[in-house]
C-alpha positions in Angstrom: 46.0 143.9 62.8 48.7 142.2 65.2 51.9 141.0 64.2 51.1 137.9 63.2 48.7 139.0 60.8 50.5 141.3 59.4 53.8 139.2 58.7 50.7 137.0 56.7 49.6 139.8 54.9 52.9 141.0 53.6 53.8 137.6 52.7 50.9 136.7 50.9 51.1 140.1 49.0 54.2 140.0 47.9 54.1 136.0 47.3 57.8 135.8 49.2 59.3 134.5 52.0 61.6 136.6 54.2 63.8 135.9 57.1 62.1 137.4 60.8 64.9 139.5 61.0 64.6 141.2 57.4 60.4 141.2 58.1 61.4 142.9 61.8 63.4 145.5 60.1 60.7 146.3 57.7 57.9 147.1 60.1 60.5 149.1 61.9 61.1 151.2 59.3 57.7 151.7 58.4 56.5 152.5 61.9 59.5 155.2 62.2 59.1 156.6 59.0 55.0 156.9 59.9 55.7 158.6 63.5 58.4 161.0 61.9 55.5 162.0 59.3 52.5 162.6 61.6 52.2 163.9 65.1 49.1 162.0 66.7 47.5 163.9 69.4 47.0 160.9 70.9 50.6 159.8 71.2 51.9 162.3 73.6 52.7 161.7 77.4 54.3 163.1 80.1 57.5 162.3 81.9 58.3 163.9 85.5 62.1 164.7 86.6 64.0 166.8 88.8 66.8 169.1 87.5 69.9 169.6 89.9 71.3 172.9 91.0 73.8 174.3 89.1 73.6 172.0 86.2 71.9 173.2 83.0 71.4 169.6 81.5 68.5 167.8 81.3 68.2 164.1 80.2 65.6 162.9 77.6 63.1 159.7 77.7 64.3 156.8 76.0 61.3 156.7 74.0 61.5 160.6 72.9 60.0 161.9 69.6 59.8 165.6 69.6 58.5 168.2 72.7 55.4 169.3 72.9 56.1 171.4 76.4 58.5 171.6 78.9 58.0 173.3 82.4 60.0 173.8 85.2 58.1 174.0 88.7 59.2 176.4 91.3 58.9 176.0 94.9 55.4 177.5 94.8 54.0 175.0 92.7 53.4 177.5 89.8 54.4 175.9 86.2 56.7 178.2 84.0 56.8 176.6 80.3 60.2 177.1 78.9 60.8 178.8 75.6 62.4 176.8 72.6 65.6 178.8 71.3 68.9 177.8 69.7 72.0 176.4 71.6 73.9 179.4 70.0 71.0 181.5 71.4 71.7 180.4 75.0 75.3 180.1 74.4 75.5 184.0 74.1 73.0 185.1 76.4 74.2 183.3 79.3 78.0 182.3 78.2 79.0 180.8 81.7 77.1 178.6 84.4 77.3 181.5 86.8 74.3 182.6 85.6 71.9 181.1 87.5 68.0 181.6 88.3 64.5 179.7 87.3 65.2 178.8 83.9 63.6 180.7 81.0 64.6 178.7 78.1 65.9 175.3 76.5 67.4 173.6 73.4 68.0 170.7 71.8 71.2 169.3 72.7 72.9 166.4 71.8 74.3 163.2 73.6 75.3 163.0 77.4 78.7 161.7 77.1 80.4 160.4 80.3 84.1 158.3 80.0 83.7 158.3 76.2 80.2 156.3 76.7 76.8 158.0 75.2 74.3 157.6 78.0 71.5 158.8 76.4 70.8 160.2 72.4 69.6 163.5 73.9 69.5 166.2 76.1 68.3 169.6 76.4 69.9 172.7 77.6 68.2 175.2 80.2 68.9 178.4 80.6 70.1 180.2 82.8 71.4 177.2 84.8 69.4 176.4 87.5 69.9 178.1 90.7 68.4 175.5 92.6 66.9 171.7 92.5 63.3 172.1 90.3 61.0 169.7 89.2 60.5 169.3 85.3 57.4 168.0 83.7 58.0 167.2 80.0 55.2 166.8 77.5 56.4 165.3 74.9 55.3 163.1 70.8 57.0 159.3 71.6 57.5 156.2 69.9 54.8 153.8 70.7 55.7 150.1 71.3 56.8 147.9 67.7 54.3 145.9 66.4 56.8 143.3 66.8 56.1 140.5 68.6 57.9 138.8 71.5 61.2 140.5 70.8 63.9 139.4 73.5 65.2 142.3 75.5 67.3 140.9 78.4 68.9 137.8 79.0 69.9 136.1 82.2 73.0 133.6 81.8 72.2 130.5 84.0 75.3 128.5 83.2 78.5 129.8 81.6 79.3 126.5 79.4 83.0 124.8 79.8 86.2 124.3 77.7 85.7 127.2 75.1 88.0 129.1 73.7 88.6 132.6 74.8 87.1 135.5 72.3 84.5 137.9 71.5 81.9 135.9 69.2 79.6 138.4 67.1 76.5 137.5 65.6 76.1 134.3 67.4 72.6 132.4 66.5 70.8 131.8 69.8 68.9 128.5 69.8 65.8 127.3 71.6 62.9 128.8 73.1 59.5 129.5 71.5 60.8 132.2 69.1 63.2 132.9 66.3 65.8 135.0 64.7 67.8 136.1 67.8 71.6 136.6 67.9 73.6 138.2 70.4 77.7 138.9 71.0 79.0 136.5 73.4 82.4 136.9 75.3 84.3 133.7 76.6 87.2 134.2 79.3 88.9 131.5 81.1 86.6 129.0 79.1 83.3 130.0 80.1 81.1 132.7 78.7 81.5 135.7 80.6 78.9 138.0 79.2 76.2 138.0 76.7 74.7 141.0 75.2 71.8 140.8 72.2 71.9 142.3 68.9 69.0 141.2 67.4 66.0 140.6 69.5 63.9 138.2 67.1 60.1 137.6 67.6 57.7 135.4 69.5 59.7 134.7 72.6 58.5 134.7 76.1 59.7 135.2 79.6 61.6 131.9 80.5 62.5 130.6 77.3 65.8 128.9 78.0 68.3 129.9 74.9 71.8 128.2 74.0 73.8 128.8 71.0 75.7 126.0 69.1 79.4 124.9 70.9 81.1 125.6 67.4 80.0 129.2 67.3 81.6 130.0 70.7 84.9 129.0 70.6 84.2 125.1 71.3 84.2 121.9 68.7 82.5 119.0 67.9 84.0 116.8 70.4 85.0 119.3 73.4 83.5 122.1 75.1 79.8 123.1 76.7 77.7 125.3 75.7 75.8 128.0 78.0 72.0 128.6 78.7 70.6 131.6 79.3 67.1 132.4 80.4 65.2 135.1 78.8 63.9 137.3 81.7 62.2 140.2 79.8 60.7 140.6 76.1 58.9 143.8 74.4 55.2 143.3 73.1 54.3 140.3 74.5 50.6 140.6 72.5 51.8 141.8 68.9 49.7 144.5 69.2 50.4 148.1 68.7 48.5 151.7 68.4 49.1 151.8 64.6 47.9 148.1 64.2 44.8 148.6 66.3 44.2 152.2 64.9 45.6 152.7 61.4 46.5 148.7 59.7 46.2 150.2 56.3 49.3 153.0 56.6 51.0 150.0 58.7 50.8 147.3 56.2 51.7 149.5 52.7 54.3 151.1 54.6 55.7 147.6 55.7 54.9 146.4 51.7 57.3 149.5 50.0 59.8 148.6 52.6 59.5 144.6 51.7 59.4 144.7 48.0 62.2 147.5 48.0 64.2 145.1 49.5 63.0 142.3 47.0 63.3 144.4 43.7 60.0 143.8 42.7 58.4 145.1 39.6 58.2 148.9 39.0 54.5 148.5 38.3 54.4 146.8 41.7 56.1 149.0 43.2 54.4 151.8 42.0 51.1 150.7 43.4 52.1 149.7 46.9 53.7 153.3 46.9 50.6 155.0 46.0 48.7 152.9 48.3 51.1 153.9 51.1 50.8 157.5 50.0 46.7 157.1 50.0 46.4 155.4 53.4 49.1 157.6 54.8 47.0 161.2 53.7 44.2 159.5 56.0 45.9 159.1 58.9 47.2 162.9 58.2 43.7 164.3 57.9 42.6 162.6 61.5 46.4 163.1 63.1 47.0 166.5 62.2 43.4 167.9 61.1 40.6 166.4 62.7 41.8 165.7 65.9 42.8 169.6 66.7 42.2 172.4 68.1 42.9 176.2 67.5 46.6 176.3 68.1 46.4 180.0 69.2 43.8 178.7 72.1 45.2 175.2 72.6 48.9 175.6 71.9 48.6 172.8 69.3 50.8 172.6 66.2 48.4 172.6 63.1 49.6 171.3 59.9 48.1 171.8 56.8 46.4 169.1 54.8 46.0 168.5 51.4 
């Protein structure tokens, strides 16, 4: 099942058409719920990095969901797998950064903040503090790409417009291109557009699309002012396929239906039916993800979930 098929199915099941923005939210909420419920062994990856001398923090990848293993590689190439501990344990055992050696433990820490700006949502605290630069290997469960197709992820301004009123304009609807339903925050200064930030990426855009906005939405008038133009530089998932859509389309369909029908305030009996179908599909996916694909936890180190 691809994105277009999923949208068509949800529309047919509910006999209702909802805006693309809302449909995309339903799909992403369903995907997030599924991926946080089941740890699919197929959805693990490795990330290599470096932890710096005297720096006990390690940034997590952007698609990080949960840790499978974290290893520090010493100068001889030996993998030293760290034990997961609570932050309080690490602070008590190694109260200052002067305790430096090959790290033995890690804890999930908060966001990395510099100058009041969050640079990543989650980081790891290592202890003791590294006494030199070490390579690290993180093996982790990740959030795969959403099935939502052609979400605009980056824009490049090509013309800046003119005769516009300075200010910051929020939730500006973007027009043009192959897709629909994208919005942005547009900043105008000195009569021209100085920056544009995507707030909703919409769907069905392709790289090279040229988008703009109504001049009246960005400080112009119907008789004066010229709007900007911007080129879509990148999109996410240009094919509209995903791991869930290819492997567990029923759980994705019914999960999206639950989200959509809740939004529509649908009839109680149908809501109950969709919820039951979702739980049935989830149990089948869980049986494979947490049951059939798992081996002995002692020998393989894999987390094993009791399946009912």
